[in-house]
Backbone as numpy.savetxt, mean C-alpha at the origin, in Angstrom:
# Nx Ny Nz CAx CAy CAz Cx Cy Cz
4.29 45.98 -46.83 3.01 45.61 -46.18 2.15 46.86 -46.03
0.87 46.78 -46.41 -0.02 47.94 -46.31 -0.38 48.19 -44.87
-0.85 49.41 -44.60 -1.23 49.77 -43.24 -2.40 48.93 -42.76
-3.35 48.60 -43.67 -4.51 47.81 -43.27 -4.10 46.38 -42.91
-3.12 45.83 -43.69 -2.63 44.48 -43.40 -1.94 44.45 -42.06
-1.15 45.49 -41.78 -0.44 45.57 -40.50 -1.42 45.62 -39.35
-2.49 46.42 -39.53 -3.48 46.54 -38.48 -4.18 45.21 -38.23
-4.50 44.47 -39.32 -5.16 43.18 -39.17 -4.27 42.18 -38.45
-2.96 42.24 -38.80 -2.01 41.33 -38.14 -1.95 41.59 -36.66
-1.92 42.88 -36.31 -1.87 43.25 -34.89 -3.15 42.84 -34.17
-4.27 43.01 -34.84 -5.54 42.68 -34.20 -5.72 41.18 -34.02
-4.99 40.39 -34.81 -5.07 38.93 -34.70 -4.29 38.40 -33.50
-3.36 39.19 -32.98 -2.50 38.73 -31.88 -3.31 38.31 -30.66
-4.24 39.14 -30.15 -5.03 38.74 -28.99 -5.83 37.46 -29.24
-6.33 37.30 -30.48 -7.09 36.09 -30.80 -6.22 34.86 -30.72
-4.97 34.95 -31.28 -4.07 33.81 -31.24 -3.67 33.49 -29.81
-3.43 34.53 -29.01 -3.08 34.32 -27.61 -4.23 33.64 -26.86
-5.45 34.07 -27.15 -6.62 33.47 -26.50 -6.74 31.99 -26.87
-6.47 31.69 -28.17 -6.54 30.30 -28.63 -5.50 29.45 -27.92
-4.27 29.97 -27.81 -3.19 29.25 -27.11 -3.56 29.03 -25.65
-4.12 30.06 -25.04 -4.51 29.96 -23.63 -5.56 28.87 -23.42
-6.55 28.84 -24.35 -7.59 27.82 -24.25 -7.01 26.42 -24.40
-6.07 26.27 -25.32 -5.43 24.97 -25.54 -4.64 24.53 -24.30
-3.89 25.49 -23.73 -3.10 25.17 -22.55 -4.01 24.82 -21.38
-5.11 25.58 -21.23 -6.07 25.30 -20.15 -6.69 23.93 -20.34
-7.01 23.61 -21.60 -7.61 22.31 -21.90 -6.65 21.18 -21.55
-5.36 21.34 -21.92 -4.35 20.32 -21.60 -4.19 20.16 -20.11
-4.16 21.32 -19.41 -4.02 21.30 -17.95 -5.20 20.60 -17.31
-6.41 20.92 -17.79 -7.62 20.32 -17.25 -7.62 18.81 -17.47
-7.18 18.36 -18.65 -7.14 16.93 -18.93 -6.12 16.23 -18.05
-4.97 16.87 -17.86 -3.93 16.28 -17.01 -4.45 16.13 -15.58
-5.16 17.15 -15.09 -5.73 17.10 -13.75 -6.75 15.96 -13.63
-7.55 15.79 -14.66 -8.56 14.73 -14.64 -7.91 13.35 -14.63
-6.85 13.19 -15.42 -6.12 11.92 -15.44 -5.57 11.60 -14.06
-4.98 12.61 -13.41 -4.41 12.41 -12.08 -5.49 12.10 -11.05
-6.63 12.77 -11.15 -7.73 12.52 -10.22 -8.28 11.11 -10.38
-8.37 10.64 -11.62 -8.83 9.27 -11.87 -7.84 8.27 -11.30
-6.56 8.51 -11.54 -5.52 7.62 -11.02 -5.53 7.59 -9.50
-5.70 8.76 -8.89 -5.75 8.84 -7.43 -6.97 8.08 -6.89
-8.11 8.23 -7.54 -9.33 7.55 -7.11 -9.18 6.04 -7.18
-8.63 5.55 -8.27 -8.43 4.11 -8.44 -7.41 3.58 -7.43
-6.33 4.33 -7.24 -5.26 3.88 -6.34 -5.70 3.86 -4.89
-6.57 4.80 -4.50 -7.00 4.89 -3.10 -8.14 3.95 -2.76
-8.73 3.33 -3.77 -9.84 2.42 -3.51 -9.33 1.07 -3.01
-10.03 0.50 -2.03 -9.63 -0.79 -1.48 -10.06 -1.95 -2.38
-10.85 -1.65 -3.40 -11.29 -2.70 -4.32 -11.43 -2.09 -5.71
-11.37 -2.91 -6.77 -11.49 -2.39 -8.13 -12.79 -1.63 -8.36
-12.74 -0.60 -9.19 -13.89 0.26 -9.43 -14.39 0.14 -10.86
-15.71 0.23 -11.02 -16.29 0.25 -12.36 -16.15 1.65 -12.95
-16.35 1.72 -14.26 -16.36 3.01 -14.95 -17.41 3.93 -14.34
-18.57 3.37 -14.05 -19.67 4.16 -13.49 -19.31 4.71 -12.11
-18.64 3.89 -11.29 -18.27 4.32 -9.94 -17.27 5.47 -9.98
-16.29 5.38 -10.88 -15.29 6.44 -11.02 -15.95 7.73 -11.50
-16.83 7.59 -12.48 -17.54 8.75 -13.02 -18.39 9.42 -11.95
-19.07 8.60 -11.13 -19.94 9.14 -10.08 -19.13 9.83 -8.99
-18.02 9.23 -8.59 -17.21 9.81 -7.50 -16.59 11.15 -7.90
-16.19 11.27 -9.15 -15.50 12.47 -9.59 -16.40 13.50 -10.26
-17.60 13.05 -10.65 -18.51 13.96 -11.33 -18.11 14.23 -12.77
-17.34 13.31 -13.38 -16.94 13.45 -14.77 -17.89 12.63 -15.65
-18.07 13.06 -16.88 -18.89 12.31 -17.82 -18.25 10.96 -18.11
-19.08 9.95 -18.28 -18.56 8.59 -18.52 -17.68 8.49 -19.77
-18.06 9.16 -20.88 -17.17 9.10 -22.05 -15.78 9.67 -21.76
-15.74 10.73 -20.95 -14.45 11.33 -20.58 -13.62 10.36 -19.74
-14.26 9.76 -18.75 -13.57 8.80 -17.88 -13.08 7.61 -18.70
-13.92 7.13 -19.61 -13.55 5.99 -20.45 -12.32 6.31 -21.29
-12.31 7.50 -21.88 -11.19 7.91 -22.72 -9.89 8.02 -21.91
-9.98 8.63 -20.71 -8.79 8.83 -19.89 -8.31 7.53 -19.26
-9.25 6.64 -18.94 -8.86 5.32 -18.43 -8.07 4.55 -19.48
-8.46 4.69 -20.73 -7.73 4.02 -21.80 -6.30 4.54 -21.92
-6.11 5.84 -21.63 -4.76 6.40 -21.62 -3.94 5.75 -20.49
-4.55 5.64 -19.31 -3.86 5.03 -18.17 -3.60 3.54 -18.40
-4.53 2.88 -19.07 -4.33 1.47 -19.42 -3.16 1.33 -20.39
-3.10 2.20 -21.37 -2.03 2.15 -22.37 -0.66 2.39 -21.75
-0.63 3.23 -20.70 0.63 3.54 -20.02 0.98 2.49 -18.96
0.06 1.55 -18.73 0.34 0.48 -17.76 0.21 0.90 -16.32
-0.50 2.02 -16.06 -0.66 2.50 -14.69 -1.94 1.96 -14.04
-2.87 1.55 -14.87 -4.13 0.97 -14.42 -4.35 -0.32 -15.19
-5.04 -1.27 -14.56 -5.35 -2.53 -15.24 -6.78 -2.95 -14.91
-7.34 -3.81 -15.75 -8.67 -4.35 -15.48 -8.56 -5.53 -14.53
-9.61 -5.77 -13.75 -9.61 -6.92 -12.86 -9.85 -8.20 -13.67
-9.93 -9.32 -12.98 -10.05 -10.61 -13.65 -11.31 -10.71 -14.51
-12.36 -10.00 -14.10 -13.62 -10.05 -14.84 -13.68 -9.03 -15.98
-12.74 -8.10 -15.99 -12.64 -7.14 -17.08 -13.54 -5.93 -17.01
-14.36 -5.83 -15.96 -15.31 -4.72 -15.87 -14.88 -3.63 -14.89
-13.92 -3.93 -14.06 -13.48 -2.97 -13.05 -12.01 -2.63 -13.25
-11.63 -1.49 -12.68 -10.27 -0.99 -12.86 -9.55 -0.91 -11.51
-8.26 -1.21 -11.53 -7.45 -1.18 -10.31 -6.03 -0.71 -10.66
-5.29 -0.32 -9.63 -3.90 0.09 -9.84 -3.09 -1.10 -10.36
-2.22 -0.85 -11.31 -1.43 -1.93 -11.92 -0.21 -2.26 -11.07
0.43 -3.38 -11.42 1.67 -3.77 -10.75 2.74 -2.70 -10.96
2.76 -2.10 -12.14 3.73 -1.04 -12.44 3.54 0.15 -11.52
2.27 0.54 -11.32 1.99 1.69 -10.46 2.33 1.37 -9.00
2.00 0.14 -8.56 2.34 -0.26 -7.19 3.85 -0.24 -7.00
4.59 -0.66 -8.02 6.05 -0.65 -7.92 6.58 0.77 -7.79
5.92 1.71 -8.46 6.30 3.11 -8.32 6.10 3.58 -6.88
4.97 3.16 -6.28 4.70 3.51 -4.89 5.71 2.90 -3.93
6.08 1.66 -4.22 7.10 0.99 -3.39 8.42 1.74 -3.47
8.75 2.18 -4.68 9.99 2.94 -4.85 9.98 4.23 -4.06
8.83 4.90 -4.02 8.72 6.14 -3.25 8.87 5.88 -1.75
8.24 4.80 -1.27 8.35 4.46 0.15 9.78 4.10 0.53
10.49 3.50 -0.41 11.86 3.05 -0.13 12.86 4.20 -0.17
12.46 5.34 -0.74 13.42 6.43 -0.88 12.84 7.79 -0.49
11.70 7.77 0.19 11.07 9.06 0.51 11.83 9.80 1.60
11.42 11.05 1.80 12.13 11.91 2.73 11.94 11.51 4.19
10.91 10.70 4.47 10.67 10.30 5.86 11.27 8.92 6.17
11.91 8.29 5.17 12.44 6.95 5.40 13.53 6.96 6.47
14.39 7.98 6.45 15.47 8.03 7.44 14.92 8.10 8.85
13.83 8.86 9.02 13.20 8.95 10.33 12.54 7.62 10.70
11.94 6.98 9.70 11.31 5.67 9.93 12.35 4.64 10.39
13.49 4.64 9.74 14.56 3.71 10.10 15.05 3.98 11.52
15.17 5.27 11.88 15.61 5.62 13.23 14.62 5.12 14.28
13.33 5.23 13.98 12.29 4.75 14.90 12.37 3.24 15.06
12.54 2.54 13.96 12.63 1.07 14.01 13.88 0.62 14.75
14.98 1.33 14.57 16.22 0.99 15.29 16.04 1.12 16.80
15.35 2.17 17.22 15.09 2.33 18.66 14.20 1.20 19.16
13.24 0.81 18.35 12.34 -0.28 18.72 13.12 -1.59 18.88
14.02 -1.87 17.96 14.84 -3.09 18.01 15.70 -3.09 19.27
16.27 -1.94 19.59 17.11 -1.84 20.80 16.29 -2.13 22.05
15.06 -1.63 22.09 14.19 -1.83 23.25 13.70 -3.27 23.35
13.26 -3.83 22.21 12.70 -5.18 22.22 13.77 -6.27 22.25
14.89 -5.98 21.60 15.93 -6.99 21.50 15.65 -8.02 20.42
14.69 -7.71 19.52 14.36 -8.62 18.43 14.31 -7.85 17.11
14.44 -8.58 16.02 14.41 -7.98 14.68 13.02 -7.42 14.38
13.00 -6.25 13.72 11.72 -5.61 13.37 11.69 -5.27 11.88
10.49 -5.32 11.30 10.29 -5.07 9.87 9.20 -4.03 9.64
9.35 -3.30 8.56 8.30 -2.41 8.06 7.85 -3.01 6.73
6.61 -3.49 6.68 6.13 -4.27 5.54 4.92 -3.64 4.88
4.74 -3.89 3.60 3.56 -3.45 2.88 2.98 -4.63 2.10
1.70 -4.50 1.73 1.10 -5.54 0.88 1.27 -5.15 -0.57
1.75 -6.09 -1.36 1.86 -5.89 -2.80 1.13 -7.04 -3.48
-0.13 -6.77 -3.86 -0.94 -7.83 -4.46 -1.27 -8.92 -3.46
-0.86 -10.14 -3.76 -1.14 -11.27 -2.88 0.07 -11.68 -2.06
0.99 -10.73 -1.84 2.19 -11.00 -1.06 2.49 -9.86 -0.09
3.33 -10.17 0.89 3.86 -9.16 1.80 5.27 -8.84 1.36
5.58 -7.56 1.25 6.92 -7.12 0.85 7.63 -6.53 2.06
8.81 -7.07 2.38 9.64 -6.53 3.46 10.36 -5.30 2.92
9.89 -4.11 3.31 10.46 -2.87 2.77 11.68 -2.43 3.58
11.55 -2.41 4.89 12.67 -2.06 5.78 12.83 -3.16 6.82
14.07 -3.45 7.17 14.32 -4.51 8.15 15.56 -4.15 8.96
15.42 -4.13 10.27 16.54 -3.86 11.17 16.77 -5.11 12.03
17.97 -5.66 11.92 18.30 -6.89 12.63 18.68 -6.63 14.09
18.34 -7.56 14.95 18.79 -7.53 16.32 20.27 -7.92 16.38
20.91 -7.56 17.47 22.31 -7.96 17.66 22.42 -9.28 18.42
21.28 -9.86 18.76 21.29 -11.14 19.47 22.00 -12.20 18.62
22.71 -13.12 19.27 23.49 -14.11 18.52 22.66 -15.05 17.65
21.44 -15.36 18.08 20.58 -16.24 17.29 19.46 -15.40 16.69
19.41 -15.35 15.38 18.38 -14.55 14.72 18.07 -15.15 13.34
16.92 -14.73 12.81 16.48 -15.22 11.50 16.92 -14.24 10.42
17.49 -14.75 9.38 18.00 -13.89 8.31 17.01 -13.83 7.15
16.33 -12.70 7.05 15.41 -12.43 5.94 15.76 -11.05 5.40
16.07 -10.96 4.13 16.53 -9.71 3.55 15.38 -8.76 3.23
15.67 -7.45 3.27 14.71 -6.45 2.78 14.46 -6.74 1.30
13.22 -6.55 0.88 12.87 -6.85 -0.50 12.29 -8.23 -0.68
12.38 -9.06 0.37 11.83 -10.41 0.28 10.31 -10.35 0.31
9.67 -11.28 -0.38 8.22 -11.38 -0.41 7.78 -12.68 0.25
6.75 -12.59 1.08 6.25 -13.75 1.81 4.73 -13.83 1.65
4.12 -14.98 1.93 2.67 -15.15 1.73 1.83 -14.33 2.71
0.58 -14.14 2.35 -0.36 -13.43 3.21 -0.97 -14.34 4.27
-1.28 -15.57 3.92 -2.12 -16.41 4.79 -1.42 -17.00 6.00
-0.09 -16.90 6.05 0.62 -17.56 7.16 1.68 -16.68 7.80
1.60 -15.38 7.61 2.52 -14.44 8.25 1.71 -13.42 9.05
2.31 -12.87 10.09 1.60 -11.91 10.93 1.17 -10.68 10.13
2.10 -10.11 9.36 1.76 -8.93 8.57 0.71 -9.26 7.52
0.85 -10.42 6.89 -0.09 -10.82 5.85 -1.50 -10.96 6.38
-1.65 -11.66 7.50 -2.97 -11.83 8.10 -3.53 -10.50 8.59
-2.64 -9.62 9.05 -3.09 -8.29 9.47 -3.68 -7.54 8.29
-3.01 -7.56 7.13 -3.54 -6.90 5.94 -4.88 -7.50 5.53
-5.00 -8.82 5.62 -6.25 -9.48 5.25 -7.40 -9.05 6.16
-7.08 -8.71 7.42 -8.12 -8.35 8.38 -8.81 -7.02 8.03
-8.23 -6.26 7.12 -8.83 -5.00 6.71 -9.56 -5.13 5.37
-9.77 -6.37 4.94 -10.49 -6.63 3.70 -11.78 -7.39 4.01
-12.69 -7.37 3.07 -13.92 -8.16 3.21 -13.61 -9.62 2.89
-14.52 -10.50 3.30 -14.31 -11.92 3.00 -14.24 -12.14 1.48
-15.06 -11.43 0.74 -15.05 -11.56 -0.71 -13.69 -11.16 -1.28
-13.14 -10.06 -0.75 -11.82 -9.62 -1.22 -10.74 -10.63 -0.85
-10.83 -11.18 0.36 -9.85 -12.17 0.82 -9.87 -13.38 -0.11
-11.06 -13.86 -0.41 -11.18 -15.03 -1.28 -10.67 -14.71 -2.70
-10.91 -13.49 -3.14 -10.43 -13.09 -4.46 -8.91 -13.04 -4.53
-8.27 -12.65 -3.43 -6.81 -12.53 -3.40 -6.14 -13.89 -3.20
-6.66 -14.67 -2.25 -6.02 -15.95 -1.92 -6.39 -17.06 -2.89
-7.56 -16.97 -3.48 -7.95 -17.98 -4.44 -8.41 -19.28 -3.81
-8.25 -20.34 -4.55 -8.75 -21.65 -4.11 -7.87 -22.25 -3.02
-8.52 -22.94 -2.09 -7.79 -23.73 -1.11 -7.53 -25.13 -1.70
-6.56 -25.85 -1.14 -5.75 -25.51 0.03 -4.63 -24.53 -0.33
-4.28 -23.68 0.65 -3.17 -22.76 0.49 -1.86 -23.53 0.71
-0.77 -22.94 0.25 0.53 -23.58 0.41 0.85 -23.81 1.89
1.35 -24.98 2.19 1.74 -25.30 3.57 3.25 -25.12 3.72
3.65 -24.40 4.79 5.07 -24.17 5.05 5.56 -24.89 6.31
4.65 -25.02 7.28 4.97 -25.77 8.51 3.73 -26.56 8.92
3.86 -27.31 9.99 2.72 -28.08 10.49 1.60 -27.18 10.99
1.92 -25.92 11.31 0.93 -24.99 11.86 0.32 -24.07 10.81
0.72 -24.18 9.57 0.16 -23.33 8.52 -1.33 -23.60 8.33
-2.12 -22.54 8.32 -3.55 -22.69 8.03 -3.73 -22.74 6.51
-4.31 -23.81 6.02 -4.37 -24.03 4.58 -5.78 -23.95 4.00
-6.77 -23.52 4.80 -8.13 -23.41 4.29 -8.87 -22.26 4.97
-9.98 -21.87 4.37 -10.76 -20.75 4.89 -11.43 -21.09 6.21
-11.73 -22.35 6.44 -12.41 -22.75 7.67 -11.60 -22.38 8.90
-10.27 -22.48 8.82 -9.41 -22.11 9.95 -8.90 -20.67 9.85
-8.68 -20.19 8.63 -8.10 -18.86 8.46 -9.09 -17.74 8.79
-10.31 -17.83 8.33 -11.28 -16.74 8.53 -11.57 -16.47 10.01
-11.75 -17.51 10.86 -11.91 -17.23 12.30 -10.67 -16.58 12.91
-9.50 -16.97 12.41 -8.27 -16.35 12.90 -8.23 -14.86 12.53
-8.70 -14.53 11.35 -8.75 -13.13 10.93 -9.76 -12.35 11.76
-10.87 -12.99 12.13 -11.85 -12.34 13.01 -11.22 -11.98 14.36
-10.37 -12.86 14.87 -9.69 -12.57 16.14 -8.73 -11.39 15.99
-8.09 -11.31 14.85 -7.17 -10.18 14.59 -7.95 -8.87 14.56
-9.12 -8.91 13.95 -9.97 -7.70 13.88 -10.34 -7.22 15.28
-10.67 -8.17 16.17 -11.10 -7.80 17.52 -9.94 -7.34 18.40
-8.75 -7.89 18.19 -7.63 -7.54 19.07 -6.73 -6.44 18.50
-6.79 -6.22 17.19 -6.04 -5.12 16.59 -4.60 -5.42 16.28
-4.18 -6.66 16.40 -2.82 -7.05 16.02 -2.86 -8.51 15.58
-1.79 -8.95 14.90 -1.75 -10.31 14.37 -0.51 -11.04 14.86
-0.66 -12.36 15.02 0.44 -13.22 15.46 0.72 -14.30 14.41
1.95 -14.71 14.36 2.36 -15.85 13.53 3.11 -16.80 14.47
2.43 -17.89 14.80 3.00 -18.88 15.72 3.63 -20.02 14.93
4.82 -19.78 14.40 5.56 -20.80 13.63 4.75 -21.30 12.43
3.96 -20.41 11.81 3.11 -20.80 10.68 3.84 -20.70 9.34
4.85 -19.82 9.28 5.62 -19.66 8.04 7.00 -20.29 8.15
7.64 -20.07 9.30 8.97 -20.65 9.54 8.94 -21.42 10.85
9.49 -22.61 10.84 9.60 -23.39 12.07 10.45 -22.64 13.08
9.95 -22.58 14.33 10.73 -21.95 15.39 10.78 -20.44 15.33
9.80 -19.82 14.65 9.77 -18.35 14.54 8.39 -17.82 14.91
8.36 -16.90 15.88 7.12 -16.24 16.29 7.18 -14.78 15.86
6.07 -14.27 15.36 6.04 -12.89 14.87 4.75 -12.20 15.31
4.81 -10.90 15.49 3.65 -10.09 15.84 3.69 -8.82 14.99
2.51 -8.37 14.54 2.45 -7.20 13.66 1.29 -6.29 14.05
1.52 -4.98 13.92 0.48 -3.98 14.16 0.36 -3.09 12.92
-0.80 -2.46 12.72 -1.00 -1.63 11.52 -0.33 -0.26 11.62
0.02 0.27 10.43 0.52 1.64 10.31 -0.42 2.35 9.34
-0.95 3.51 9.75 -1.94 4.22 8.95 -1.36 5.49 8.34
-1.94 5.90 7.22 -1.52 7.14 6.59 -2.33 8.31 7.15
-2.19 9.48 6.53 -2.86 10.68 7.04 -4.37 10.61 6.94
-4.88 9.67 6.12 -6.33 9.48 6.00 -6.81 8.32 6.87
-5.93 7.82 7.73 -6.24 6.71 8.64 -6.48 5.39 7.90
-5.94 5.29 6.72 -6.01 4.04 5.96 -4.75 3.23 6.23
-4.91 1.94 6.51 -3.76 1.08 6.78 -3.00 0.83 5.48
-1.72 1.21 5.48 -0.92 1.02 4.27 0.32 0.18 4.53
0.61 -0.10 5.81 1.81 -0.87 6.14 1.62 -1.59 7.46
2.56 -2.46 7.77 2.57 -3.16 9.05 3.95 -3.04 9.66
3.98 -2.89 10.96 5.24 -2.90 11.71 5.27 -4.19 12.51
6.30 -4.98 12.31 6.34 -6.32 12.90 7.65 -6.58 13.63
7.56 -7.46 14.62 8.75 -7.93 15.33 8.71 -9.45 15.34
9.85 -10.08 15.21 9.85 -11.54 15.28 11.20 -12.05 15.79
11.13 -13.25 16.34 12.33 -13.85 16.88 12.17 -15.35 17.02
13.27 -16.02 17.34 13.22 -17.47 17.46 12.64 -17.91 18.80
11.93 -19.03 18.78 11.47 -19.63 20.04 12.62 -20.43 20.62
12.71 -20.58 21.94 11.75 -20.07 22.93 12.05 -18.66 23.43
13.09 -17.99 22.88 13.45 -16.66 23.37 12.30 -15.67 23.17
11.61 -15.79 22.04 10.50 -14.89 21.72 9.25 -15.74 21.51
8.54 -15.99 22.60 7.34 -16.82 22.50 6.09 -15.95 22.33
4.93 -16.59 22.27 3.69 -15.84 22.05 3.40 -14.84 23.15
3.70 -15.22 24.39 3.45 -14.31 25.52 4.29 -13.04 25.39
5.57 -13.20 25.03 6.44 -12.04 24.85 6.02 -11.22 23.62
5.57 -11.91 22.59 5.11 -11.22 21.39 3.93 -10.32 21.71
2.98 -10.84 22.50 1.81 -10.05 22.86 2.18 -8.88 23.77
3.17 -9.09 24.64 3.62 -8.00 25.51 4.29 -6.87 24.72
4.82 -7.21 23.56 5.53 -6.21 22.75 4.58 -5.34 21.92
3.29 -5.68 21.92 2.32 -4.95 21.09 2.29 -3.46 21.45
2.33 -3.15 22.73 2.28 -1.75 23.16 3.45 -0.95 22.60
4.65 -1.54 22.63 5.83 -0.87 22.07 5.72 -0.73 20.56
5.22 -1.75 19.91 5.04 -1.71 18.46 4.04 -0.61 18.07
2.96 -0.53 18.82 1.96 0.51 18.52 2.53 1.90 18.72
3.35 2.06 19.75 3.98 3.36 19.98 4.89 3.75 18.84
5.67 2.79 18.35 6.56 3.05 17.22 5.76 3.32 15.95
4.67 2.57 15.75 3.81 2.79 14.58 3.23 4.20 14.61
2.84 4.66 15.78 2.29 6.01 15.92 3.36 7.06 15.59
4.60 6.81 15.99 5.69 7.73 15.65 5.87 7.82 14.13
5.80 6.68 13.47 5.94 6.66 12.01 4.80 7.43 11.37
3.58 7.22 11.87 2.42 7.93 11.33 2.58 9.44 11.49
3.06 9.87 12.66 3.26 11.31 12.91 4.31 11.89 11.97
5.36 11.12 11.69 6.42 11.60 10.80 5.88 11.81 9.38
4.93 10.96 8.96 4.33 11.10 7.64 3.48 12.37 7.57
2.66 12.59 8.60 1.80 13.77 8.65 2.64 15.04 8.67
3.69 15.06 9.49 4.56 16.23 9.60 5.26 16.52 8.28
5.66 15.47 7.58 6.33 15.65 6.29 5.37 16.27 5.28
4.12 15.83 5.28 3.12 16.36 4.35 2.83 17.82 4.68
2.72 18.15 5.98 2.43 19.53 6.40 3.55 20.48 6.00
4.80 20.00 6.05 5.95 20.83 5.67 5.94 21.15 4.19
5.36 20.21 3.41 5.33 20.41 1.95 4.12 21.24 1.54
């Protein structure tokens, strides 16, 4: 190899390194943008248009369109029924459910719920909304001889359960109608509300009082009460509920338990914030 060739080869090294650096930076930047788009869509309470995502993040629409297609292909984002807006997919929600079921604060959450069950003497649940259903994520049974057996992982309707109606109370009427669809809703007991004429006023009462009740609307002889659980951004992401058989746990006792439920919900919220701060 001639001396001039050797010198040229050496002088090319910084250029190649710069090219590699630019490529790596570009990949990193794209990955960050994908994650920011996914976070924006996931944190929205309603499906977002391409324009809305672009405006919120300050990214060019062609860039957002291209990256949304990547998320669509991976099944992490899906289009709404009308095809113009984007929302978190069932696959992505399932990933979130998996994290909640195995996160580092779950053990503390379970301990809080166990103390609540001991104090109340009734079964308590930690529930989340998954699409148009309520998912029982954690459940601690009472030791009382008469109790209702519902397993963790069970899914129940929104329109006739305390947790379900509580979740609906944080949505607009348009969103509620979009989720529940056409009436009549499925009837489970004589007290099930099967139309918007009765359900929407009930949701208004939940909004004003800050908690929800289920007076034998889903299961005969079962009363339930639920309060919201908020994340570090004060967004409701779960419900903490207690329920028991009548007449041992009637509506009056359910309403009296709200203060204890709220205290436990606040403990769970604090555990989430503390866990984030430690990380």
